[in-house]
C-alpha positions as CSV (number, residue, x, y, z in Angstrom):
1,X,282.5,229.9,198.4
2,X,278.7,230.2,199.8
3,X,276.4,227.4,198.9
4,X,274.2,230.2,197.1
5,X,277.1,231.8,195.4
6,X,277.8,228.1,194.0
7,X,274.4,227.3,192.9
8,X,274.9,230.8,191.2
9,X,278.3,229.4,189.5
10,X,276.7,226.1,188.4
11,X,274.0,228.5,186.1
12,X,276.5,230.3,185.0
13,X,278.8,227.5,183.8
14,X,275.7,226.0,182.7
15,X,275.1,228.8,180.2
16,X,278.8,228.9,179.2
17,X,278.5,225.4,178.1
18,X,275.5,226.3,176.1
19,X,276.4,229.6,174.6
20,X,279.1,231.6,173.5
21,X,278.0,234.8,174.0
22,X,279.2,238.4,175.7
23,X,276.5,240.6,176.1
24,X,276.6,244.3,177.1
25,X,273.1,245.2,177.9
26,X,270.3,243.1,179.8
27,X,267.4,243.4,179.1
28,X,264.0,241.7,180.9
29,X,260.6,241.8,179.3
30,X,257.4,242.4,181.1
31,X,254.4,241.2,180.9
32,X,252.8,241.4,177.0
33,X,256.5,242.9,176.2
34,X,257.8,239.6,175.5
35,X,257.7,239.8,171.2
36,X,260.1,242.3,171.4
37,X,263.4,240.0,171.6
38,X,261.7,238.0,168.7
39,X,262.5,241.2,166.1
40,X,266.2,241.5,167.0
41,X,268.9,239.7,165.2
42,X,269.0,236.6,166.9
43,X,272.8,234.8,167.4
44,X,271.3,232.2,170.3
45,X,268.7,231.1,172.7
46,X,268.5,229.2,176.0
47,X,265.3,228.1,178.0
48,X,265.1,228.6,181.5
49,X,264.4,224.5,182.1
50,X,267.9,224.1,180.3
51,X,270.2,225.6,182.7
52,X,271.4,223.5,185.6
53,X,269.4,224.7,189.0
54,X,267.7,228.3,187.1
55,X,264.3,228.4,188.5
56,X,261.5,228.7,185.6
57,X,258.7,231.3,184.7
58,X,255.0,229.9,185.1
59,X,253.4,233.7,184.4
60,X,251.2,234.0,181.3
61,X,252.6,235.2,178.2
62,X,256.1,234.4,179.4
63,X,258.1,232.9,177.1
64,X,260.5,231.6,179.8
65,X,264.1,231.6,178.0
66,X,266.6,234.2,177.2
67,X,267.4,235.9,173.7
68,X,271.1,236.6,172.5
69,X,271.7,238.8,169.9
70,X,272.3,242.3,168.9
71,X,270.0,245.4,168.6
72,X,271.7,247.5,165.7
73,X,275.2,246.6,166.8
74,X,274.5,246.1,170.3
75,X,275.3,243.1,171.9
76,X,272.2,242.3,174.3
77,X,270.9,239.6,176.5
78,X,266.9,239.6,176.6
79,X,264.8,237.6,179.1
80,X,261.9,237.0,177.1
81,X,259.7,236.6,180.5
82,X,260.6,237.0,184.2
83,X,260.5,235.1,187.1
84,X,258.3,236.4,189.7
85,X,257.7,236.0,193.7
86,X,254.1,235.7,193.5
87,X,254.9,232.4,191.7
88,X,256.3,231.0,194.9
89,X,259.8,231.2,194.5
90,X,262.1,232.5,197.4
91,X,263.3,235.8,196.4
92,X,266.9,234.6,195.9
93,X,265.4,232.6,192.6
94,X,263.5,235.6,191.9
95,X,266.6,237.7,191.3
96,X,268.9,234.7,190.4
97,X,268.8,235.7,186.4
98,X,269.8,239.5,187.0
99,X,272.7,237.9,188.8
100,X,273.1,235.7,186.0
101,X,273.5,238.1,183.2
102,X,276.0,240.5,185.2
103,X,278.4,237.2,185.2
104,X,277.6,237.3,181.4
105,X,279.2,240.5,181.0
106,X,276.1,242.8,180.9
107,X,277.0,246.1,182.6
108,X,273.3,248.1,182.1
109,X,270.5,246.4,183.1
110,X,267.2,247.8,181.3
111,X,264.3,246.5,183.2
112,X,260.6,246.7,181.7
113,X,257.3,245.8,183.1
114,X,253.8,246.3,182.6
115,X,251.9,247.9,185.6
116,X,248.9,250.2,187.0
117,X,248.4,253.6,186.9
118,X,248.3,255.3,190.6
119,X,249.0,259.0,189.2
120,X,245.5,260.1,188.2
121,X,247.1,261.9,185.3
122,X,248.5,258.3,183.3
123,X,246.4,257.0,181.5
124,X,246.1,253.5,179.5
125,X,249.3,253.2,177.2
126,X,251.5,255.3,179.0
127,X,255.1,254.7,179.1
128,X,256.7,255.7,182.3
129,X,260.2,256.5,183.0
130,X,260.9,254.9,186.4
131,X,263.1,257.4,188.3
132,X,262.6,255.9,192.4
133,X,261.2,253.2,193.3
134,X,259.7,251.3,196.9
135,X,259.8,247.9,197.4
136,X,256.9,246.3,199.4
137,X,258.1,242.9,198.7
138,X,261.0,241.2,200.4
139,X,264.7,242.3,199.8
140,X,266.6,240.0,197.8
141,X,269.6,241.1,199.9
142,X,267.8,239.6,202.8
143,X,270.1,236.4,204.6
144,X,274.1,235.8,203.6
145,X,275.8,238.0,201.9
146,X,277.2,237.0,198.1
147,X,280.4,238.8,199.3
148,X,281.7,238.0,196.0
149,X,279.3,240.1,194.1
150,X,278.8,243.3,196.6
151,X,278.9,244.7,199.7
152,X,276.4,243.8,202.8
153,X,274.8,247.1,203.1
154,X,275.0,248.5,199.2
155,X,273.8,252.5,198.9
156,X,270.5,252.6,197.1
157,X,270.3,256.5,196.8
158,X,270.3,256.2,192.8
159,X,269.5,253.0,192.4
160,X,267.9,254.0,188.6
161,X,271.0,255.8,187.1
162,X,270.2,259.7,185.9
163,X,272.7,259.6,183.4
164,X,270.9,256.4,181.5
165,X,267.1,258.2,182.2
166,X,268.7,261.0,180.7
167,X,269.7,259.2,177.8
168,X,266.0,257.5,177.8
169,X,264.4,261.1,177.9
170,X,266.6,262.3,174.7
171,X,266.0,258.9,172.6
172,X,261.8,259.5,173.0
173,X,262.3,263.3,172.3
174,X,263.8,262.5,169.5
175,X,260.8,260.1,168.3
176,X,258.1,262.5,169.4
177,X,257.1,259.5,172.0
178,X,255.6,260.9,175.0
179,X,257.4,259.7,178.4
180,X,255.6,260.2,181.8
181,X,258.3,259.8,184.7
182,X,257.8,258.4,188.4
183,X,258.0,255.8,191.1
184,X,257.2,252.4,190.8
185,X,256.0,250.7,193.7
186,X,256.4,246.5,193.9
187,X,253.9,245.0,195.5
188,X,254.1,240.7,195.5
189,X,250.6,239.8,193.7
190,X,249.4,237.9,192.4
191,X,246.0,239.6,192.9
192,X,245.4,243.2,191.9
193,X,245.3,245.4,194.7
194,X,242.5,247.3,196.2
195,X,241.0,250.7,196.2
196,X,242.2,251.0,200.1
197,X,246.0,249.7,199.0
198,X,245.7,252.1,195.6
199,X,244.8,255.1,198.1
200,X,247.8,253.7,200.7
201,X,250.6,253.3,197.6
202,X,249.4,256.9,196.3
203,X,250.6,258.4,199.3
204,X,253.3,256.9,199.9
205,X,254.5,258.9,196.4
206,X,253.8,256.0,194.1
207,X,253.4,256.7,190.2
208,X,252.6,252.7,189.1
209,X,252.6,249.8,190.7
210,X,253.0,246.2,189.7
211,X,254.5,243.2,191.0
212,X,258.0,242.8,189.5
213,X,260.8,244.9,189.1
214,X,262.5,246.9,192.3
215,X,263.5,243.4,194.0
216,X,265.5,242.9,190.6
217,X,267.2,246.6,190.5
218,X,268.3,245.9,194.1
219,X,270.4,242.9,193.2
220,X,271.5,244.8,190.0
221,X,272.3,247.7,192.2
222,X,274.0,245.6,195.1
223,X,277.0,244.3,191.6
224,X,277.5,247.1,190.7
225,X,275.2,247.2,187.6
226,X,273.9,250.3,185.8
227,X,269.8,250.2,185.8
228,X,267.2,252.2,184.0
229,X,264.0,250.8,183.3
230,X,260.4,251.5,181.7
231,X,256.7,250.9,182.9
232,X,253.8,250.4,180.2
233,X,250.8,251.7,181.8
234,X,248.4,248.9,180.8
235,X,245.6,249.6,183.3
236,X,244.8,252.0,185.6
237,X,244.5,251.0,189.3
238,X,241.3,249.6,191.2
239,X,240.0,253.3,192.5
240,X,241.5,255.2,189.5
241,X,239.2,253.5,187.0
242,X,235.9,252.1,187.7
243,X,237.0,249.1,185.2
244,X,237.2,245.2,187.1
245,X,241.2,244.3,186.6
246,X,242.0,241.7,184.3
247,X,244.9,240.3,183.0
248,X,243.4,240.4,179.6
249,X,243.3,243.9,179.4
250,X,247.3,244.3,180.1
251,X,247.8,242.1,177.2
252,X,245.7,244.3,175.3
253,X,247.2,247.8,176.2
254,X,250.6,246.0,175.5
255,X,250.2,245.2,172.1
256,X,248.5,248.0,171.3
257,X,251.6,250.3,172.6
258,X,254.1,247.7,171.5
259,X,255.1,249.3,168.0
260,X,256.2,252.8,169.9
261,X,257.9,250.4,172.8
262,X,259.8,248.7,170.4
263,X,260.9,251.9,168.6
264,X,261.6,253.6,172.3
265,X,263.5,250.3,173.7
266,X,265.9,250.0,170.6
267,X,266.9,253.9,170.4
268,X,267.3,253.9,174.1
269,X,269.6,251.0,174.0
270,X,271.6,252.4,170.9
271,X,272.1,255.2,172.7
272,X,272.7,254.0,176.2
273,X,275.8,252.1,174.3
274,X,277.7,254.6,172.9
275,X,278.1,256.1,176.4
276,X,279.5,252.7,178.0
């Protein structure tokens, strides 16, 4: 057994010693979206700092804990705050939470984030269903492969499950919530992108840019989890808008669209669970 896998198992054993819960769906809540977890039927919480060997989130607005409970009758584990590469953690630590949630029993990873709009047609407050991604951060699979979790060279031809995307799109239509669709690109951060970098990622085919998510989706696919993701377009990227960028703008936009976000996530989770 590799040292990396031993560490993961220590985290799992620490979780099992504190919480008796088996989730079906794992959700990661992005910047400004963490309050969603407070509204579910909570059965237990577990602070990251209370898990042996687990990285602790330091990003503003991220509470840094797992929330276990039910969305309707669907058992879920929610990351109320994620760990980012820009915080100084190695990529192995950044995706450790995803791997842990898979060991908990989660079959689906539902990722959300606050992202900058690169597509000229996007507006602040839009929701974008992620149909593919570009990862400009180091791959979380570099180094010794965790054979216990997945193959050395995993396929990435459908990182975001088409079946799950169709379910989310139908959920949005039923709720009359507008839903964009596009490609998400992850850069390292923590600085926002320059106008030239935004032109670059648009040329590469990106519609939204952020500092998370893509590496998590790679790790999930490596383990055989089905993945689906939604970006909240919290600001227009540099060059698309003339305003200087700030984290405060991200929070304001997330707060404004929170009611619709909660409705869309709740309906999507319940509809996805019916297909598992």
